[in-house]
BALO-9097 format. One line per field, with one value per atom (N, C-alpha, C): residue number from 1; x, y, z; residue in three letters; atom name. Coordinates in Angstrom, 2 decimals, padded with zeros to 5 digits, m for minus. Layout:
BEGIN
resi	NUM	...
east	X	...
north	Y	...
up	Z	...
resn	Ala	...
name	CA	...
This chain:
BEGIN
resi	1	1	1	2	2	2	3	3	3	4	4	4	5	5	5	6	6	6	7	7	7	8	8	8	9	9	9	10	10	10	11	11	11	12	12	12	13	13	13	14	14	14	15	15	15	16	16	16	17	17	17	18	18	18	19	19	19	20	20	20	21	21	21	22	22	22	23	23	23	24	24	24	25	25	25	26	26	26	27	27	27	28	28	28	29	29	29	30	30	30	31	31	31	32	32	32	33	33	33	34	34	34	35	35	35	36	36	36	37	37	37	38	38	38	39	39	39	40	40	40	41	41	41	42	42	42	43	43	43	44	44	44	45	45	45	46	46	46	47	47	47	48	48	48	49	49	49	50	50	50	51	51	51	52	52	52	53	53	53	54	54	54	55	55	55	56	56	56	57	57	57	58	58	58	59	59	59	60	60	60	61	61	61	62	62	62	63	63	63	64	64	64	65	65	65	66	66	66	67	67	67	68	68	68	69	69	69	70	70	70	71	71	71	72	72	72	73	73	73	74	74	74	75	75	75	76	76	76	77	77	77	78	78	78	79	79	79	80	80	80	81	81	81	82	82	82	83	83	83	84	84	84	85	85	85	86	86	86	87	87	87	88	88	88	89	89	89	90	90	90	91	91	91	92	92	92	93	93	93	94	94	94	95	95	95	96	96	96	97	97	97	98	98	98	99	99	99	100	100	100	101	101	101	102	102	102	103	103	103	104	104	104	105	105	105	106	106	106	107	107	107	108	108	108	109	109	109	110	110	110	111	111	111	112	112	112	113	113	113	114	114	114	115	115	115	116	116	116	117	117	117	118	118	118	119	119	119	120	120	120	121	121	121	122	122	122	123	123	123	124	124	124	125	125	125	126	126	126	127	127	127	128	128	128	129	129	129	130	130	130	131	131	131	132	132	132	133	133	133	134	134	134	135	135	135	136	136	136	137	137	137	138	138	138	139	139	139	140	140	140	141	141	141	142	142	142	143	143	143	144	144	144	145	145	145	146	146	146	147	147	147	148	148	148
east	m012.23	m012.60	m011.39	m011.07	m009.95	m010.29	m009.29	m009.45	m008.19	m008.39	m007.31	m007.46	m006.41	m006.48	m005.81	m006.54	m006.04	m006.22	m005.13	m005.16	m005.97	m005.79	m006.48	m007.92	m008.42	m009.80	m009.80	m010.44	m010.50	m011.50	m011.09	m011.97	m012.15	m013.36	m013.59	m014.11	m014.08	m014.65	m013.70	m013.49	m012.55	m012.86	m014.10	m014.41	m014.28	m014.61	m014.42	m012.93	m012.12	m010.67	m010.16	m010.61	m010.20	m010.55	m011.79	m012.24	m011.43	m011.19	m010.42	m009.02	m008.32	m006.96	m006.94	m007.92	m007.99	m008.12	m008.94	m009.09	m007.81	m007.14	m005.90	m004.78	m004.75	m003.61	m003.95	m005.14	m005.47	m005.95	m006.56	m007.06	m008.57	m009.27	m010.73	m011.50	m010.85	m011.51	m011.10	m011.20	m010.70	m011.62	m012.88	m013.85	m015.00	m015.93	m017.01	m017.83	m018.07	m018.81	m018.02	m016.73	m015.91	m015.85	m015.76	m015.75	m017.03	m018.16	m019.44	m019.48	m018.95	m018.93	m018.00	m016.87	m015.96	m016.66	m017.32	m018.04	m019.16	m019.86	m020.94	m020.40	m019.28	m018.69	m018.18	m017.63	m017.19	m018.39	m019.50	m020.71	m021.22	m021.11	m021.50	m020.60	m019.31	m018.39	m018.77	m019.16	m019.59	m020.82	m021.72	m022.89	m022.45	m021.49	m020.97	m020.34	m019.55	m018.90	m019.94	m021.01	m022.08	m022.71	m022.83	m023.38	m022.45	m021.17	m020.21	m019.72	m019.97	m019.49	m019.92	m021.17	m021.53	m020.67	m020.29	m019.42	m018.06	m017.52	m016.21	m016.24	m017.32	m017.42	m017.40	m018.08	m018.04	m016.63	m016.01	m014.65	m013.67	m013.80	m012.88	m013.22	m014.30	m014.69	m015.41	m015.91	m016.63	m018.13	m018.57	m019.99	m020.07	m021.15	m021.39	m021.97	m021.66	m022.24	m021.40	m021.97	m021.31	m020.52	m019.23	m018.35	m018.57	m018.53	m018.69	m020.05	m021.08	m022.43	m022.54	m021.95	m022.00	m021.27	m020.11	m019.36	m020.19	m020.76	m021.51	m022.80	m023.56	m024.88	m024.88	m023.86	m023.83	m022.63	m021.45	m020.23	m020.10	m020.29	m020.11	m021.18	m022.46	m023.45	m023.19	m022.77	m022.48	m021.30	m020.25	m019.08	m019.42	m020.18	m020.52	m021.35	m022.27	m023.09	m022.23	m021.35	m020.48	m019.51	m018.92	m017.98	m018.67	m019.90	m020.66	m020.80	m021.09	m021.21	m019.87	m018.79	m017.47	m017.09	m017.39	m017.08	m017.84	m019.10	m019.91	m019.35	m018.99	m018.45	m017.13	m016.25	m014.96	m015.15	m016.07	m016.35	m016.89	m017.80	m018.37	m017.34	m016.26	m015.19	m014.08	m014.30	m013.36	m012.26	m012.38	m011.39	m009.98	m009.83	m008.54	m007.73	m008.17	m007.46	m007.95	m008.98	m009.55	m011.06	m011.68	m013.14	m013.82	m013.14	m013.69	m012.59	m012.89	m011.92	m010.74	m009.63	m008.46	m007.21	m007.41	m006.29	m006.68	m005.70	m005.91	m006.74	m007.74	m008.53	m008.47	m008.91	m008.89	m009.78	m010.84	m011.72	m011.06	m010.17	m009.40	m008.56	m007.91	m007.08	m007.91	m009.03	m009.93	m010.39	m010.87	m011.39	m010.29	m009.13	m008.03	m007.63	m007.51	m007.10	m008.15	m009.36	m010.40	m010.81	m010.87	m011.26	m010.21	m008.96	m007.90	m007.92	m008.23	m008.31	m009.47	m010.61	m011.78	m011.55	m010.80	m010.50	m009.83	m009.14	m008.50	m009.53	m010.78	m011.80	m012.95	m013.12	m014.21	m013.58	m013.78	m013.10	m013.65	m012.86	m013.31	m012.42	m012.67	m011.84	m012.06	m010.99	m011.07	m010.69	m011.54	m011.30	m012.42	m012.05	m013.02	m012.69	m013.25	m012.83	m012.89	m013.90	m014.02	m012.94	m012.26	m011.24	m009.88	m009.78	m008.52	m008.51	m007.48	m007.40	m006.00	m005.90	m004.61	m003.78	m004.45	m003.75	m003.14	m003.37	m002.80	m003.63	m002.95	m003.62	m003.91	m005.00	m005.25	m005.05	m005.16	m004.87	m005.84	m006.95	m007.92	m007.74	m006.73	m006.56	m005.84	m006.58	m006.04	m007.02	m006.56	m007.44	m007.39	m008.55	m008.61	m008.45	m007.79	m007.63	m008.80	m009.46	m010.56	m010.67	m011.53	m011.75	m010.63	m010.04	m009.00	m009.63
north	m022.59	m023.47	m024.32	m024.41	m025.25	m026.73	m027.49	m028.93	m029.60	m030.63	m031.47	m032.82	m033.32	m034.64	m035.66	m036.72	m037.80	m039.11	m039.76	m041.03	m040.93	m039.82	m039.62	m039.14	m039.01	m038.57	m037.12	m036.24	m034.83	m034.62	m033.82	m033.40	m031.89	m031.44	m030.01	m029.38	m028.07	m027.26	m027.17	m025.96	m025.70	m026.49	m026.44	m027.09	m028.61	m029.19	m030.63	m030.97	m030.12	m030.33	m030.17	m029.11	m028.90	m030.12	m030.59	m031.73	m032.99	m033.23	m034.41	m034.36	m033.24	m033.11	m033.15	m032.53	m032.55	m033.98	m034.77	m036.18	m036.96	m036.67	m037.37	m037.06	m035.83	m035.40	m035.06	m035.46	m035.34	m033.99	m033.20	m031.89	m031.77	m032.90	m032.90	m032.89	m033.20	m033.35	m034.68	m034.79	m035.97	m037.18	m036.97	m038.06	m037.62	m038.53	m038.17	m036.95	m036.78	m035.60	m034.32	m034.32	m033.14	m032.86	m033.91	m033.72	m033.02	m033.44	m032.81	m031.35	m031.07	m029.69	m028.80	m029.36	m028.63	m028.31	m029.31	m029.10	m028.08	m028.13	m027.17	m025.75	m025.57	m024.24	m023.76	m024.67	m024.30	m023.85	m024.55	m024.15	m022.80	m022.54	m021.24	m020.15	m020.47	m019.50	m019.24	m020.26	m020.08	m019.17	m019.32	m018.43	m016.98	m016.77	m015.43	m014.86	m015.68	m015.20	m014.83	m015.59	m015.26	m013.91	m013.60	m012.31	m011.16	m011.37	m010.28	m010.19	m011.19	m011.23	m010.00	m009.53	m008.34	m007.11	m007.00	m005.89	m006.03	m007.22	m007.45	m007.22	m007.61	m007.40	m005.91	m005.09	m003.64	m003.12	m003.55	m003.10	m003.49	m004.70	m005.19	m004.67	m003.90	m003.36	m004.34	m005.42	m006.43	m006.16	m005.20	m004.82	m003.32	m002.73	m001.31	m001.13	m000.02	000.28	001.28	001.79	002.74	001.94	001.98	001.18	001.44	002.69	003.02	002.58	002.80	002.41	000.88	000.14	m001.33	m001.85	m001.26	m001.68	m001.41	m000.20	000.21	m000.60	m000.79	m001.40	m002.92	m003.48	m004.94	m005.57	m005.04	m005.66	m005.67	m004.52	m004.43	m005.23	m005.14	m005.98	m007.49	m007.90	m009.31	m009.76	m008.92	m009.23	m009.33	m008.36	m008.36	m009.58	m009.97	m011.15	m012.41	m012.51	m013.69	m013.77	m012.63	m012.66	m013.00	m012.58	m012.96	m014.48	m015.08	m016.54	m017.21	m016.72	m017.30	m017.21	m016.08	m015.90	m016.92	m017.13	m018.10	m019.52	m019.86	m021.20	m021.40	m020.39	m020.50	m020.62	m019.85	m019.89	m021.27	m021.79	m023.12	m024.23	m023.97	m024.96	m024.78	m023.94	m023.80	m022.78	m021.94	m020.89	m021.46	m022.59	m023.27	m022.95	m021.96	m021.59	m022.27	m023.12	m023.84	m023.70	m023.76	m023.66	m025.00	m026.09	m027.43	m028.30	m029.00	m029.90	m029.17	m029.90	m029.30	m029.37	m029.62	m029.60	m028.79	m028.38	m027.58	m028.35	m027.67	m028.26	m027.32	m027.84	m027.03	m025.81	m025.88	m024.73	m023.61	m023.94	m022.90	m022.11	m022.84	m022.20	m021.41	m021.98	m021.31	m019.97	m019.99	m018.76	m017.73	m018.15	m017.21	m016.56	m017.37	m016.85	m015.94	m016.39	m015.64	m014.38	m014.47	m013.30	m012.20	m012.58	m011.57	m010.97	m011.76	m011.24	m010.26	m010.61	m009.73	m008.46	m008.57	m007.43	m006.29	m006.61	m005.57	m004.59	m005.03	m004.22	m003.78	m004.44	m004.11	m003.61	m002.33	m001.73	m002.22	m001.96	m002.24	m003.24	m003.43	m004.34	m005.79	m006.53	m007.97	m008.65	m008.51	m009.09	m010.03	m011.08	m011.95	m011.87	m010.86	m010.60	m011.82	m012.64	m013.82	m014.85	m014.69	m015.65	m015.31	m014.18	m013.82	m014.44	m015.20	m015.86	m015.64	m015.30	m015.07	m014.02	m013.02	m011.94	m012.29	m013.51	m013.89	m013.32	m012.90	m012.39	m013.56	m013.46	m014.48	m013.91	m014.75	m014.32	m013.28	m013.04	m012.10	m010.69	m010.49	m009.19	m008.23	m007.27	m006.21	m005.05	m003.89	m002.73	m002.19	m001.87	m001.33	000.19	000.68	002.12	002.71	001.91	002.39	001.50	001.91	001.14	001.41	000.33	000.48	000.82
up	m045.52	m044.43	m044.07	m042.78	m042.37	m042.54	m042.93	m043.09	m042.54	m041.73	m041.25	m041.90	m042.51	m043.14	m042.23	m041.92	m041.07	m041.82	m042.11	m042.84	m044.13	m044.84	m046.10	m045.97	m044.76	m044.52	m044.09	m044.86	m044.45	m043.31	m042.35	m041.26	m041.42	m041.82	m041.99	m040.70	m040.66	m039.58	m038.37	m037.92	m036.83	m035.57	m035.11	m033.83	m033.92	m035.06	m035.24	m035.16	m035.78	m035.72	m034.29	m033.62	m032.22	m031.37	m031.50	m030.69	m031.00	m032.27	m032.66	m032.05	m032.25	m031.72	m030.20	m029.57	m028.10	m027.58	m028.22	m027.79	m028.05	m029.16	m029.49	m028.50	m027.98	m027.17	m025.72	m025.27	m023.85	m023.38	m024.26	m023.87	m023.98	m023.98	m024.18	m022.87	m021.77	m020.48	m019.89	m018.58	m017.89	m017.90	m018.26	m018.29	m019.22	m019.50	m020.44	m020.01	m018.71	m018.26	m018.54	m018.21	m018.48	m019.99	m020.80	m022.25	m022.70	m022.15	m022.51	m022.05	m020.87	m020.37	m021.20	m021.62	m022.50	m023.82	m024.39	m025.65	m025.49	m024.36	m024.12	m024.03	m023.35	m023.24	m024.60	m025.39	m026.74	m027.58	m027.45	m028.18	m027.68	m026.38	m025.84	m026.41	m026.53	m027.13	m028.59	m029.32	m030.71	m030.77	m029.80	m029.74	m029.52	m028.62	m028.36	m029.63	m030.30	m031.52	m032.58	m032.66	m033.61	m033.27	m031.98	m031.57	m031.93	m031.77	m031.97	m033.41	m034.20	m035.59	m036.41	m036.31	m037.09	m036.73	m035.47	m035.05	m035.73	m035.68	m036.28	m037.79	m038.45	m039.89	m040.24	m039.43	m039.66	m039.42	m038.34	m038.01	m039.11	m039.63	m040.66	m042.06	m042.18	m043.47	m044.37	m043.82	m044.60	m044.64	m043.84	m043.82	m043.54	m043.98	m043.74	m042.34	m041.71	m040.42	m039.64	m038.59	m037.71	m036.67	m036.81	m035.96	m034.46	m034.06	m032.64	m032.11	m032.92	m032.51	m032.37	m033.32	m033.25	m032.01	m031.73	m030.54	m029.29	m029.21	m028.02	m027.85	m028.94	m028.84	m028.96	m029.59	m029.78	m029.08	m029.37	m028.86	m027.35	m026.74	m025.29	m024.54	m024.88	m024.18	m024.37	m025.57	m025.80	m024.95	m024.93	m024.12	m022.64	m022.14	m020.72	m020.34	m021.18	m020.92	m020.91	m021.89	m022.02	m020.85	m020.47	m019.36	m018.05	m017.89	m016.70	m016.64	m017.77	m017.84	m017.54	m018.15	m017.90	m016.43	m015.83	m014.42	m013.56	m013.86	m013.12	m013.29	m014.52	m014.79	m014.05	m014.11	m013.42	m011.91	m011.38	m009.94	m009.55	m010.35	m010.05	m010.19	m010.92	m011.08	m010.05	m009.07	m007.97	m008.19	m009.21	m009.47	m009.51	m010.21	m010.26	m011.51	m012.29	m013.50	m014.75	m014.60	m015.74	m015.68	m016.84	m016.88	m016.58	m016.92	m016.68	m016.10	m015.02	m014.43	m013.82	m013.66	m013.03	m013.90	m015.20	m016.14	m017.36	m018.11	m019.31	m020.34	m020.91	m021.98	m023.19	m024.32	m025.54	m025.43	m024.62	m024.49	m023.69	m022.75	m022.05	m023.06	m023.96	m024.98	m025.98	m026.40	m027.34	m026.78	m025.55	m024.94	m024.76	m024.26	m024.08	m025.40	m026.44	m027.74	m028.35	m028.42	m029.12	m028.36	m027.05	m026.27	m026.40	m026.38	m026.52	m027.92	m028.94	m030.30	m030.44	m029.89	m029.96	m029.15	m028.06	m027.20	m027.97	m029.03	m029.84	m030.39	m030.53	m031.18	m030.27	m029.15	m028.23	m026.94	m026.61	m025.47	m024.14	m023.11	m021.76	m021.07	m019.80	m019.02	m019.43	m019.49	m019.72	m018.42	m017.45	m016.14	m015.79	m015.15	m014.52	m013.03	m012.33	m010.96	m010.05	m010.21	m009.37	m009.68	m010.81	m011.20	m010.63	m009.95	m009.31	m007.92	m007.65	m006.36	m005.81	m004.55	m003.90	m004.63	m005.21	m005.86	m007.21	m007.72	m009.00	m010.14	m011.20	m012.39	m013.32	m014.08	m015.09	m016.48	m017.49	m018.86	m019.39	m018.70	m019.19	m018.60	m017.77	m017.12	m018.05	m018.52	m019.36	m019.33	m019.64	m019.72	m021.14	m021.68	m023.03	m023.01	m024.00	m024.16	m024.96	m025.75	m026.59	m027.82	m028.72	m029.94	m030.92	m031.48	m032.51	m033.84
resn	Met	Met	Met	Pro	Pro	Pro	Val	Val	Val	Leu	Leu	Leu	Glu	Glu	Glu	Val	Val	Val	Asp	Asp	Asp	Gly	Gly	Gly	Gln	Gln	Gln	Pro	Pro	Pro	Ile	Ile	Ile	Pro	Pro	Pro	Gln	Gln	Gln	Ser	Ser	Ser	Tyr	Tyr	Tyr	Ala	Ala	Ala	Ile	Ile	Ile	Phe	Phe	Phe	Arg	Arg	Arg	Tyr	Tyr	Tyr	Leu	Leu	Leu	Ala	Ala	Ala	Lys	Lys	Lys	Gln	Gln	Gln	Tyr	Tyr	Tyr	Gly	Gly	Gly	Phe	Phe	Phe	Ala	Ala	Ala	Gly	Gly	Gly	Gly	Gly	Gly	Asn	Asn	Asn	Pro	Pro	Pro	Leu	Leu	Leu	Glu	Glu	Glu	Glu	Glu	Glu	Ala	Ala	Ala	Leu	Leu	Leu	Val	Val	Val	Asp	Asp	Asp	Ala	Ala	Ala	Leu	Leu	Leu	Ala	Ala	Ala	Asp	Asp	Asp	Gln	Gln	Gln	His	His	His	Ala	Ala	Ala	Asp	Asp	Asp	Tyr	Tyr	Tyr	Phe	Phe	Phe	Ala	Ala	Ala	Gln	Gln	Gln	Ile	Ile	Ile	Lys	Lys	Lys	Pro	Pro	Pro	Val	Val	Val	Leu	Leu	Leu	Phe	Phe	Phe	Val	Val	Val	Ile	Ile	Ile	Trp	Trp	Trp	Gly	Gly	Gly	Leu	Leu	Leu	Ala	Ala	Ala	Glu	Glu	Glu	Gly	Gly	Gly	Asp	Asp	Asp	Arg	Arg	Arg	Ala	Ala	Ala	Lys	Lys	Lys	Met	Met	Met	Val	Val	Val	Lys	Lys	Lys	Glu	Glu	Glu	Val	Val	Val	Gly	Gly	Gly	Ile	Ile	Ile	Pro	Pro	Pro	Ala	Ala	Ala	Arg	Arg	Arg	Asp	Asp	Asp	Ser	Ser	Ser	Tyr	Tyr	Tyr	Phe	Phe	Phe	Ser	Ser	Ser	Leu	Leu	Leu	Leu	Leu	Leu	Glu	Glu	Glu	Lys	Lys	Lys	Ile	Ile	Ile	Ala	Ala	Ala	Lys	Lys	Lys	Asn	Asn	Asn	Asn	Asn	Asn	Gly	Gly	Gly	Leu	Leu	Leu	Asn	Asn	Asn	Gly	Gly	Gly	His	His	His	Phe	Phe	Phe	Val	Val	Val	Gly	Gly	Gly	Asp	Asp	Asp	Thr	Thr	Thr	Leu	Leu	Leu	Thr	Thr	Thr	Trp	Trp	Trp	Val	Val	Val	Asp	Asp	Asp	Leu	Leu	Leu	Leu	Leu	Leu	Ile	Ile	Ile	Ala	Ala	Ala	Asp	Asp	Asp	Arg	Arg	Arg	Val	Val	Val	Met	Met	Met	Ala	Ala	Ala	Ile	Ile	Ile	His	His	His	Gln	Gln	Gln	His	His	His	Val	Val	Val	Pro	Pro	Pro	Gly	Gly	Gly	Pro	Pro	Pro	Leu	Leu	Leu	Arg	Arg	Arg	Leu	Leu	Leu	Pro	Pro	Pro	Glu	Glu	Glu	Cys	Cys	Cys	His	His	His	Gln	Gln	Gln	Asn	Asn	Asn	Gly	Gly	Gly	Gln	Gln	Gln	Gln	Gln	Gln	Asp	Asp	Asp	Gln	Gln	Gln	Phe	Phe	Phe	His	His	His	Ala	Ala	Ala	Glu	Glu	Glu	Ala	Ala	Ala	Glu	Glu	Glu	Gly	Gly	Gly	Val	Val	Val	Asp	Asp	Asp
name	N	CA	C	N	CA	C	N	CA	C	N	CA	C	N	CA	C	N	CA	C	N	CA	C	N	CA	C	N	CA	C	N	CA	C	N	CA	C	N	CA	C	N	CA	C	N	CA	C	N	CA	C	N	CA	C	N	CA	C	N	CA	C	N	CA	C	N	CA	C	N	CA	C	N	CA	C	N	CA	C	N	CA	C	N	CA	C	N	CA	C	N	CA	C	N	CA	C	N	CA	C	N	CA	C	N	CA	C	N	CA	C	N	CA	C	N	CA	C	N	CA	C	N	CA	C	N	CA	C	N	CA	C	N	CA	C	N	CA	C	N	CA	C	N	CA	C	N	CA	C	N	CA	C	N	CA	C	N	CA	C	N	CA	C	N	CA	C	N	CA	C	N	CA	C	N	CA	C	N	CA	C	N	CA	C	N	CA	C	N	CA	C	N	CA	C	N	CA	C	N	CA	C	N	CA	C	N	CA	C	N	CA	C	N	CA	C	N	CA	C	N	CA	C	N	CA	C	N	CA	C	N	CA	C	N	CA	C	N	CA	C	N	CA	C	N	CA	C	N	CA	C	N	CA	C	N	CA	C	N	CA	C	N	CA	C	N	CA	C	N	CA	C	N	CA	C	N	CA	C	N	CA	C	N	CA	C	N	CA	C	N	CA	C	N	CA	C	N	CA	C	N	CA	C	N	CA	C	N	CA	C	N	CA	C	N	CA	C	N	CA	C	N	CA	C	N	CA	C	N	CA	C	N	CA	C	N	CA	C	N	CA	C	N	CA	C	N	CA	C	N	CA	C	N	CA	C	N	CA	C	N	CA	C	N	CA	C	N	CA	C	N	CA	C	N	CA	C	N	CA	C	N	CA	C	N	CA	C	N	CA	C	N	CA	C	N	CA	C	N	CA	C	N	CA	C	N	CA	C	N	CA	C	N	CA	C	N	CA	C	N	CA	C	N	CA	C	N	CA	C	N	CA	C	N	CA	C	N	CA	C	N	CA	C	N	CA	C	N	CA	C	N	CA	C	N	CA	C	N	CA	C	N	CA	C	N	CA	C	N	CA	C	N	CA	C	N	CA	C	N	CA	C	N	CA	C	N	CA	C	N	CA	C	N	CA	C	N	CA	C	N	CA	C	N	CA	C	N	CA	C	N	CA	C	N	CA	C
């Protein structure tokens, strides 16, 4: 379990550490409402990760199961549902390159990092078509060759 120690006080759990550091360095959101929306999206991402975790455990050899079947029946539907949500959130935020507000937040970084890591194991396009504006590519644009 990750732990960050601040003034002799341990802070456990990844998301608690992310939130603490984001508030310390200005990546939590521009106001209390944005902070709440960032936290809500992070919690939504945690829900997605919980859905896809059994697939990753099979892929990593930590659980028994049919890898291709898990990807097809669990991983791809979870990814498609989550990406649909991300697309809606980005669209509602004005397609400005951020999920909340108009500046970079920790949840933008979390999603970019984790989605690209999961993409190594779950095939398919990593596109948020509505997030492309004026022909610009976003960090999620990639095409999968198949399951690794």
